[in-house]
C-alpha positions in Angstrom: -31.8 201.2 42.2 -34.9 199.7 44.3 -33.3 196.1 43.9 -30.0 197.6 45.3 -31.3 198.9 48.1 -33.7 196.0 49.0 -30.9 194.1 49.2 -29.1 196.5 51.5 -31.8 196.5 53.7 -32.1 192.6 53.6 -28.2 192.4 54.5 -28.9 195.2 57.6 -31.6 193.4 58.7 -30.1 189.5 59.0 -26.8 191.0 60.8 -29.3 192.4 63.2 -31.3 189.5 63.3 -28.8 186.5 62.9 -29.5 183.7 62.5 -32.8 184.8 60.7 -35.5 182.8 58.5 -37.1 183.9 55.5 -40.6 183.9 56.9 -38.5 186.1 59.9 -37.3 188.9 57.2 -40.7 188.1 55.1 -43.1 189.6 57.7 -39.7 192.1 58.9 -40.6 193.3 55.7 -44.0 193.3 53.9 -42.4 191.4 51.2 -43.6 188.2 49.6 -41.7 185.6 50.7 -40.1 184.5 47.0 -38.6 187.8 46.3 -36.9 188.0 49.8 -35.9 184.0 48.8 -34.5 185.5 46.0 -32.5 188.3 47.3 -31.2 186.0 49.7 -29.5 183.7 47.4 -27.9 186.5 45.3 -26.5 187.7 48.7 -25.5 184.0 49.2 -23.6 183.3 45.5 -22.0 186.8 46.2 -20.4 185.8 49.3 -22.3 188.5 51.5 -25.0 185.8 53.4 -24.4 182.2 54.2 -26.4 179.3 55.3 -25.8 178.9 59.4 -23.8 175.6 59.8 -26.4 174.0 62.5 -29.7 175.2 60.9 -29.6 175.7 57.0 -33.0 177.6 56.5 -31.5 180.4 59.2 -29.6 182.8 57.2 -26.4 184.5 58.5 -23.8 187.1 57.7 -20.9 186.3 54.9 -17.5 186.1 55.2 -17.0 188.7 52.9 -18.5 191.1 54.8 -16.5 189.9 57.5 -13.5 190.1 55.2 -14.5 193.8 54.0 -14.6 195.4 58.0 -11.4 194.9 58.8 -9.9 197.2 54.9 -12.5 199.2 56.2 -11.8 199.8 60.0 -7.7 200.1 59.0 -8.7 203.9 57.6 -10.5 204.3 61.4 -9.1 206.2 64.3 -9.4 203.3 66.1 -6.9 201.8 63.7 -4.7 204.6 63.4 -4.2 204.7 67.5 -3.0 201.0 67.6 -1.0 200.5 65.4 2.4 202.0 66.8 1.4 201.2 70.2 0.9 197.0 69.0 4.3 196.9 67.0 6.2 198.5 70.3 4.5 195.6 72.5 5.3 193.4 69.6 8.7 194.2 70.1 8.7 194.2 73.8 7.4 190.3 73.4 8.3 189.1 70.7 5.1 187.2 70.5 2.5 188.1 67.7 -0.2 191.1 68.9 -3.4 190.5 67.6 -6.4 193.7 67.8 -9.9 192.8 67.3 -13.7 193.9 67.5 -16.8 193.0 68.3 -19.0 191.8 65.7 -22.2 192.7 68.2 -22.9 189.3 70.8 -21.5 186.7 68.2 -17.5 186.9 68.0 -14.3 188.2 67.8 -13.1 189.6 64.4 -9.1 190.1 63.7 -8.7 193.8 62.3 -4.8 193.9 62.5 -2.3 191.6 63.5 1.3 192.3 64.0 4.0 189.4 63.2 6.8 188.2 65.9 10.0 186.7 64.5 10.0 183.5 65.9 9.6 180.5 63.0 6.8 179.1 65.3 4.3 181.8 66.3 -0.1 181.9 66.5 -1.7 183.2 63.0 -4.8 184.3 62.8 -5.8 186.3 59.3 -7.4 189.5 59.4 -11.1 188.8 59.3 -10.6 185.5 61.4 -13.6 185.2 63.5 -13.1 183.5 67.0 -16.1 182.2 69.7 -16.7 185.7 72.7 -16.8 182.8 75.5 -13.8 180.5 74.6 -11.1 183.6 73.9 -9.2 186.1 75.5 -9.8 188.8 73.8 -13.4 187.9 73.9 -13.3 187.7 77.5 -11.5 191.1 77.7 -14.9 192.8 75.6 -17.8 190.5 77.7 -16.0 192.1 81.0 -17.0 195.1 80.4 -20.4 195.0 79.4 -23.1 195.9 81.0 -24.8 193.6 83.4 -28.2 193.1 80.9 -25.7 192.4 77.8 -23.9 189.7 80.3 -27.5 188.5 81.1 -27.7 188.3 77.3 -25.1 186.6 75.9 -25.2 184.1 79.0 -28.5 183.5 78.8 -27.5 180.5 75.9 -25.6 178.1 75.3 -21.8 177.3 75.2 -20.0 175.0 72.6 -17.0 173.3 74.3 -13.8 173.6 72.3 -11.4 171.1 74.1 -10.9 170.3 78.0 -10.1 173.9 78.9 -13.6 175.6 77.1 -16.0 177.5 79.9 -18.7 176.1 78.9 -21.2 176.6 82.2 -22.9 180.6 82.6 -22.5 180.4 86.3 -18.1 179.7 85.5 -18.2 182.1 82.7 -19.5 184.7 85.3 -16.9 183.6 87.8 -14.1 184.2 84.6 -15.2 187.9 84.3 -14.8 188.8 87.5 -11.7 187.9 87.7 -10.9 190.0 84.6 -12.6 192.5 85.7 -10.4 192.7 88.8 -6.7 192.0 86.8 -7.3 194.2 84.0 -6.7 191.5 81.7 -7.6 187.8 80.2 -6.3 184.3 80.3 -6.9 181.6 77.3 -4.8 178.4 77.7 -5.9 176.2 75.6 -9.5 177.2 75.2 -10.5 177.5 72.0 -7.4 176.3 69.5 -5.8 173.4 70.9 -1.8 174.9 71.4 -2.6 178.2 71.2 -2.9 181.1 74.4 -3.2 184.5 74.3 -4.0 187.3 76.7 -6.0 190.1 76.3 -7.2 193.6 77.7 -9.6 195.9 76.4 -9.7 199.0 74.3 -12.4 201.3 75.4 -14.1 204.0 74.6 -15.0 207.6 76.4 -18.0 206.1 78.6 -15.4 202.7 79.4 -17.5 201.0 76.9 -15.2 197.8 75.1 -14.6 199.0 71.6 -11.8 196.4 71.2 -9.4 194.1 72.5 -5.5 194.5 72.1 -4.0 190.2 72.8 -0.3 188.4 72.9 -0.9 186.2 70.9 1.7 182.7 71.1 1.8 179.3 71.4 1.9 176.5 74.5 5.4 175.8 74.1 6.5 179.5 74.7 3.2 180.0 77.8 5.3 180.6 81.4 2.8 181.1 83.9 6.0 183.3 86.2 4.9 185.7 83.4 1.7 185.9 83.3 1.2 189.4 85.3 4.5 190.3 83.4 2.6 189.9 80.2 -0.7 191.2 81.8 0.4 194.0 82.8 1.6 195.3 78.9 -1.0 194.2 77.5 -3.3 196.3 79.6 -0.7 199.1 79.5 -1.1 199.0 75.6 -4.5 198.7 75.5 -5.2 202.0 78.0 -2.0 203.7 75.6 -4.6 202.8 72.7 -7.4 203.8 74.5 -5.9 207.2 75.4 -4.9 207.9 71.5 -8.3 207.2 70.3 -9.9 209.8 72.8 -7.5 212.3 71.5 
């Protein structure tokens, strides 16, 4: 049981400090380097941890954690509050609706999806992750975070996924201000080419962002003249989910 407890503590530490090195974890826990390394390898083999793609000496949360987290949320009050409003929104716009939650300041994780009936539609599997800086859901979350959290996020570097991706911190701050003013975020080919989205935040009792609900659609059906209408609908849906969750 002691080894299981140690493994869980190391898993939690990686989630908090990722990407993290063996040496950093050794100092954190005061354990022999060989013990920490062995635990990391075991968790990696089980799919709970993985080596960072850019620096393989650093460890981060693996795909299994991302898959389990949405499953756990399906019994939560947030999931229950969101389901019916998402279905109604799908029926209104006939596009795919996603509910995503932030994974610290690293990415958004899809926790629920309601599909439309178009033969050509967007598809993000449950547990799929996407970058905060390049998605409508991510911008909806970032726009409602306290300034220190945004400052921390904007101090890093942003990967470009296409010509429309915002990679300049100053430009991102300007876009987040627009999101706050109109109430919803727009992604027009910023992350995956040919895929667009309009998203709004689900808030808690202190107006902190818990999740984002998004209308996701192919670029071929993205009509700028409908943007205000879709923005209003997704904002109203997010507000309804917030109200239902706070009951």
